[in-house]
N, C-alpha and C positions, 0 to 999 in steps of 0.2 A: 279870438276865442271861438269864433264860428268853425274853427278847424275841427273841432270834435264832431260836430254834425256832419260836416263833409266827409270826415273819415268813417263814421258809422255808416253813412249812406253808401259809401264806396264798399265797405265790407259786406253790407247786405246785398248790394247789387252783385258783387262777385260770387257770393254764396248762392244766390238764386239762380244765376247763370250756370254755375256749376252743377246744380241739381238738375237743371234742365238738359245740359249735356249728358249727365249720367243717365237720365231717363231715355234720352234720344239714343244712346249708345248701348242700352241695355240688350243683352243677349237673350234668347228664348230659354226660359228655365233658370236664368241667374237670379239667385237670391232666395230660392225655394229651399225649403227643409233645412234652413239655417246656414245654407252655403253663402259664401261671400257674394256681395252684389251691391247695388247702389246704396241700400240701406246702411250697410257697413262700412261704406267708404270713409276714410279718415277725415274728409273734409267737414263732416258734421261736428266732430269734436274740436277741430281747429277752428272752425267758425265760432262754437261757443266760447272757446278759450280767448279768441281775440276780442270778442265783443265784451267779455267780462273785464279783460285787461284794460280796454280803452274806456269803458264806463268807470271804472275804479280810478283810472288816471284822471279822468275828468272830474269826478268827485274830490280827489286829493288836491287837484289844482283850485277848486272852488269856483267853477264856472257859474255864471249868473243863473237865476232861477228861470229867466226867459229862455236862455239856451238850453237849459236842462228840460224845459217843457217842450221845446222844439224836438229835441232828441227822443224824448220819451212818446210824444205823439206819433213820431215816425215809427218807433219801435212797436207801439200798440197796434198800429194800422197794418203793418206788414203781413202778419198771419192772415188777416181777413182778406187782403189783397191777393194773397198767394193760396187761397184756399184750394184751388184745383191742383196746385202743386203739392200732392201728397207727401213727396220726399222731403219738401222744405217745411211744410206747415207745422208739423209738430215740434221741430226745432226752433222755428221761429217763435212759437208760443212758449217753449221751454226757457229761452234766454230771457224772458221777462223777468226771471229771478236774478239776472245779472243786474237789473236795473234798480234793485231794492236800495242799495246803498245811495244811489243817485236821487231817488225819489224822496228821501229823507231830507233833502237839501232844498226842496221846493217852498216857495212862498204860498200862503193861502190863496192868493190871487192867481196863481198858476196851478195849483193843485186842484181847485174847484172844476175848471173846464176839463182838466185830465181825467178826473174821477168820473165826470158825466160821459165822457167819450168811453172810458173803459166799461162802464156799466151798460151803455148803449151796444158796444161791440161784442161783449162777452156776458151772455146771461149767467146768472149766478149758479144755476144747475149744472153749467159746464166747467166751473172752476175747479182747477187742480189747487193743491196746497200753495203753490207759488203765487196764484192769482189771488188767493184769500189774503196772503201776506201783503201783496201789493196794494189792494183794496184797503186794508187796515192802515197802511202807511199813509195812503192819500187822504183818508178820513181824518187821520191824526194830524196831518199838516194843516187841515181846514181849522182845527181848534187852536193852532198856534199863531 
């Protein structure tokens, strides 16, 4: 069952490496005024789709709450760890929405530390709608 964590970790590492390469290979003026550039590279959409597919598969398979917690903890920490990588940061944050289905499967004992971590990493004033949904799900898991 730990295969899902390993897969997610590999997907994230590949994506971060790709964004680093895109930044490194950026040409002067590339991406300004709406022209194609690193921000419009297809890798961003591909990353989001793959993460959603793998997390949905994990939820369907019914992985344990402990493995779910491990995966979500990794996903929650990644944007903070990659804050300097502006090309990856917003996508790493956006894919938290792909975790909603999986978060609904957490036991209260696993949801509690994840909620505390999330609230520590992401101040409420920074929340996007997906973060609000995620926090609501984590709080709901505490009551069940």
